[in-house]
N, C-alpha and C positions, 0 to 999 in steps of 0.2 A: 501495499500498498502506500500512496504517496504518505511520509511524516510528518508535512506540510498538512496537506489538506485537512487532513482528519484530527489537525490539535487547532483547535478553536481560539482557546486561549492565548494561543501564537499569534497568531493570524492577529485577532483582534489589536493585539497588543501592538505589534509590527507597524500595524496602521494607526494608532491611536500616537506613539512615539516619535512621529515620521519619517519612518521605511516604507511610506505605500508604496512608492517607488522602486523597491528593489526586491517586491513580492514576485515578480515571477523568477527572478535568481535564483531565491528560497527556495521558489517551488520545484523548478528544475533540480537544486540537489535535493532538496524534499523526494522527491521520484526515487534519484539512484543511491538515498539513503535508505528507503523503505526499500528496496529490491530485494532478490534471490542473492544477486550477484556480490550486493555487498555485503551480505550479512555471510555469504559464504568467505568473502577477504577476514572478516573480523576473526571469526571464525579459526582461520589460518595461522592470523597474526597471532592469536592467543594462545594460540599452540605450540607453533613453532619458533620462540624464543629467538632473543638477539644473543650470539656468539661472538668473544672477543679474540682477537688472535694477533696475538701481543708481535710475533716473530712471523719472517719468511720462512722458507725452504737453507736458505744461507743463514740465516742465523740474526738477518737484519730486524731492527725493529719497524715495525710496521706499524702496530697499536689500530687498526682496524677492526670493527663493528659486521658482522656479516648480519642481515634481518632478513626474514621472508620478503619475498617479491611480495605480499600482500601489506604487509605493511610498508613499504614504499607505494602502492596503490593509493593505501589511505592516506596519507603523509601530501600525495601528489596531487589527489584530488581534491583533497582542501588547500591546496595552498592554490589550484586551476580558481577554484571558485570564490576566494580573499577571505578566506577565512582569519590566516594570517597578517594582512593586510589591506583590508580593503575602505577604511577610512582614509589610512595616507596617500592609495592613488586615487579614492574620489572624495574633494574633501565639501561637501554637502552636509546640508542639515539630516539627520537620519539614518549618517553612513555607520554609527556606529551601533544603534538598533538592528542594520539589516544584517553586520558581522555576527553582533550577537546569538542572531535567529540562524544566521549559519550555523554556524556553532551549537547552538542547541541542537540541531538537526545529527549534527557530523557526527556530535561525545556523545550521543544512544549507539554508536557502535566500538566506540572505542576511546577511552579515557586518556590511555599510555600516548596514543598520537597527538592527543589534544593537545600535551605541555608544549614540543616544539612548536607547535604553534600559536599559540600564546604566545611564549618568551619570547617569538620573534617578532608578534605583534607590540609588546611591550617594548623592545629594547630603539624602537624606535622615536616616543618622544624623545627617548633618554638623550640619543644623538644627536637629534634636531636641539634642544637646551644646552647640554653639555661634550657634546663631542667634536664641535671644533673643526681642523680637516679630516680626524677619521669621519664626522659625519657624509662631508662632499663624495667619501669613499663608499660607504655603504649602506646609505639608505636608501638609493636607488637596487643596493641589489639584494636589501631587506626583502624592497615591494615586490622583487622579481622574480622572487626565490629562493635569494639562500636563505638560512635557515642562522640563528641565536640563540644562545643556550646563557643559562647559570652557572657560576660557579664560585659559590658565596659560602655555606657551610665547612664547618668545620668542625673536627672531633671533641676539643674541647670547648668547644663555645653553643653549639647548638643555633638556639636562636640568637643568643647572646653574641651577635657579632662584633662588636667592637672588640672580643678577645681574638679577634684575625691573629693568628701568628706571621701569616706568609708575607714574606719581606720580599721590597721594590728595592732596586736597587739600579740607580741614576744611570742613564751610559751618555754619549758625547754629543749624539746627535738631536738629544732631547726624549727618547723613548726610556724604556726601564726593561727593567729584565728581571722574571717573577723566579722564584724562587717557596717551597712551600707543597700543603699536601691539603686536599679538598675533598674530604668527606660523602659530599653528594655532590655531582652534575650528573643531573638531568639529558637524557639523549647529547652524551660528548660526540658525535659525529659533527657534534653540528658546526658548521662554516666558522665564524666567531662566538666569544663568551663575552662575556660583564664579570666581574669577579672585584674582589677586595683582597687589599695588600698592605704592610704599614711600610711607607716612607717616614728618612726625619722629622716629617711635618704629622704623621699620623696617619693617619686610617687612611686611604686613598681609593678612588674607583679606577679599573683599569678595562681596556677593551683587545683580548686578545684572540688571535687568529689559533686558527687549530694548525697546528706545525710542529716538528721534531722540539723536544724537550715537553711537551704535553704528554706522559705518558700513563696510559690508563694501566691499574694496578688488580683489576677486579669489578667486572659485573654484580653487583647485590640482587642478591636472592632476595626476591620481597615479599610480600603478601598479592598485592594486587599490582595496575598494570604494567602486569608481563608481557606485556608487548615493547615496552619503552626502555631501552637501555639505560640504567644509573650507573654511573659509574665510582670507583673512587680514584683519584688521580692524583700524580707528583708533578708539581712543574719543579723543572728543573734548568733554569737560566732561559725561561719563554719570553720573548719577547710580547712585550705591549703598550698601546700609548694613554696616556692620562687623558679619565674623563671628567671632568668639572678641575674646582680647584685640589691641587695638594693639602691634601689633611683635612678635608670636606667631602669623603666619599658618602657618608649617609644622606646626600642631598642626591643623587645621581642612584643610586639606591632605592631610595623613598620612590620615587619615580618610577622606575621598574616594577616596581612590587606591586603601587598603585597600577599600572596600566594593566597587571595582570592582573590582578582581581577583580576586573571586570571581564575578565572568558566569563562564558555562561554560567561557570559555577556547579551548583549541583545540582541547576533543573533536567541536564539529558538526564542522567539517572533513576530521578523520579520519573521524567515521565518515559522512561523507558520499561521499567519497572514497574509502572503502573498501564502500560501499555499493556502488560505481561500477563501480568494480574485478570484486568476487568476479560481481559480474551478469551482466559483461560476459564474464566467464573461462568463465562455468557456458555459456554460449550460443554462442561463438562455437567453429571447430573449425579447428584446422590440424594437418597434420599426422599427419592420419590420426585425431587424439581430441580431444574441449573440452580446451580452454586448461587449467582449473582441473583438470584429469587429468593433466598434465602434469607429472613429479616437478619440475622449477626452477620452473613460474610455482605449485607448492604451495605449496612454502619463501615465496616472495615473501608469496602471501597471507594465509599462516599467520602469519607475519614482524608484518604490517600488521596484522594482526585481535588480533595482543598486546598492541600500542599502545598501538589505538585501547580495547581492553577497561579498561587501566589508567588513559586519560588520566578514562574516563570513572566509574571507580573513585574515582580520585583527585579528583574534581569534588566528587560527591557527596559522599565523606568529609568534603572541605572545609567544603563548605555547614554539614553538621552540629558543623564545630567553632564555627562563627557564632553557633551558638545560648548560645556561653559566647564572649561576644565577647573577655574577655580573657583566655582561654586563654593563657600560653606558648605551646602546640603550634601553634596556627591564627597566632599571630604568626609564626615561620618557616618552616612549612610554608607559607603564602598563597605566600612570593615564590622559596621553592625549586621549587613547582609552575610558577609561571610560566619561572622560569629554562630547566627542561625542557621544559616542554611549548615554550613561544614558538623556541626553535632548534630543536625537533625537527618542526617542523607543516611547514614547508617542503620540508624533503626527505619527508617524509612524502606529501603532496600528489603530489610530483613523481611517485616512486616507483608511484604508485598510477595517476597516468597514463601511465607504459607501459606497464602490462597492459594499458590500452585501444588501443596503438600510435598511428598515425597520426590516426584518428578521437577518439582520448584528447586528441588538438594540436588538433582543429577545435571552436571556439567552442560547437556545437550538442547536445556530449554536457558540458557542463558543468564539464569540470575544470579548462578554461582559466581561467575566475573561480573557483573555489575556490583555484586555484593563489596566482594575484595577490592571494587577500583573504587565504592564509595567511602572508603578507607582509608580512600591517601587525602582527603581532603582537609582531614584537618589534622593531617601533617605537613603536606603542600603547603597549606598557610597557614599553619600556625597552629598550635596547641587551642583547644577551648581558654585556655588560660592566658594563654598569649595575646591570643587576638581578643580576648574582653577588655586586658588589662591596655591594648591599644585604645578600645572606646573611649576608657577614662582617660588615658592623656588627651587625646583630640579636644577630650567636652573641658579640661584643663585648660591647654592650651588656646584653646577659639572659641569662649564661649557663643560664640558669633555665630559656630558650627551648629550647636546646643538649637539654638532660635530658629534658625535656617529648617532644619530637622523636624522640630516642634510645629512648627508653622507650616511643613506640609502636610503634615497627619491633619493639621487641624482642618485644611479644607472640606475633610470629611467627618464635618462635625455638624451634628441631624442628623444623620443619615441611617444612624442607630445608636442606641440608646445605649449599650453594651457599651462600646465602642469612648462615645460621649464619658459613660462613666473609667474606660482604662485611661484615655488622656488625661483625665482630673487627677488617678492616684500618680500615673506618673511622670505629673509634673512634683506635685509633695517629694514622687522618690527622686527626681534628681535635688529640688531644695537639701534631702536631705541628708542627699552624697555630697553635696557643694559644701555641708558647713561638716562633716564627719571626720574627724581626724585621720581616722582607716579606711578609705572608702575600698581601699581593695577586698575586703571581706565580702562587699553587694554587687563585684562585678559583673559576675556571671548575672546575676537577678536583673539587672541594668538593661545592658545586652541585650535579654532576652525580653523585658519588657517595650524598651526601643522597637527592636526586629518585630515585634509581633503587631504592636501596636502600627509599625507604618503598612508591614502587610494590608490587616486588616482595613486604613484608611484607602487603597489602593484598590480595593475588591467594594468597597462600598462606595468607591467615586466610582467605580468601572465595568464591573461583573452585575449578572444580575440578581435580584435580589434576593433568588433563593440562594445564589452560592455564598454573596455576601453576608447575609442573616445567618449560616451555617457556620462560617468558618469565623466570624462574632462572639456566638453560640459556646464552640467548642471551642475556641481559643481563651477565648474574656471573660466569659461568663461565668455566676457562682457555683451553679451547679458544674464544669467543665469535668472531666473526664481525667484521668494521668496518663493514657498511653491510648492509638490508634483502635477506631471500634466502641468510641464512648461516647459519638456524640451524642446530644438529648432529643429525645421520642420530638413526632413534629417536625421535621426536618425533607426537606423534598429530596430525599437518597437516587427516586429515580432521573429528574429534572439531573441530577449532577453527574451520575453519569453518563448520560444519553448526550449532559456537552462535551464530558471528558474523551468521550471515544463513541460515535453515532452507534447505534446496535447495524 
């Protein structure tokens, strides 16, 4: 099936957020992504994982990674359709929304292949702002097929990148030479990498091409994203160019991370898992009726459908916010959305898997891959604590961002009494946190309240009333449950499910 045509929430959001002009190209990729050939490529890429060849027959160092042809097909098709570069090639309103919609479809096939596509997209604005001479050489290449990676994490630092120990030695021609060890390098076959190293002036950002001296120690054996090569790398005299000011490496890094967080995030896995669960439930008969007709199952499926639509609407709304990159709303909303989505997606997919019973636990269903891949998000983007603390820092550093975020949510004021009460509580909570001498203890609670209020406000403003009412009742109501399938009685489950996937 065409993954775009059958996703009404995506089609509406793309039109609403200024991307209607790109609908035909999104529809085209939706046709490809929903084809049997694409599913087969996804299966092959998952089960024929990458292999590392460090030396050739004569013992020369080559550091080559061999990926299945299906991986290359997934990657090249994503590149050809603009998943990595569309806004940088077509500078027009709605371009970010079109790219996110494309990624939403393509990410349903393989989360791993999305990593180099998103990293490449996120490298271009860094080079535009900080790249100097490197920008002139690399931006054109990165928007026409070359790939950019990230080599930030080191084993002693994890998320604490200021503990980076890699050293950058200045050369006479103005370049630097890097010496050190990087613990996680996703897609090490990329053409160029953004990385961090210490100079005499402090932590600095660099651009390094793939070259001799960038030696792959091993490929990581990971829970998910098995098709994606992730490596441990030694830097032995790798030549690199300074990006931004020496000693101020966090500025380009944050630019890079902020744009990477505009990836389709968790919505693709949610959508793919929901479609599988709903299709199965409509065609599986048990206890005298189709599963989708059983009241308990209808509650679970409707609950999942609400989260999937909310994630889609949020992703596309944030895409529009990136048209005004300096918007204080964007700066806080992106991090809030990452916290909630990354914390929610693994449980979502696990619940959807249960809808298929034993067949869902079997690899042929595709659900185990989705479950494994979903788990990467709170690792890739940062654990729940890391992102929640990012939210607190953004709030403390930029009070205007909090005001803009709340103002966005307030646009839905009066549309649902449950949301209105939540917004009132949220304002009191924000005041308490601002006055608290140790706000970190409440970090996750604050981030969660912000995220759910934001999603509810979008649905109240833009989704049919039966969707918005059910979401607010299930997420914000006083009698709300604590797990999926605990929506209160009276919600329009049949309408929600028909909207999620026409029968």
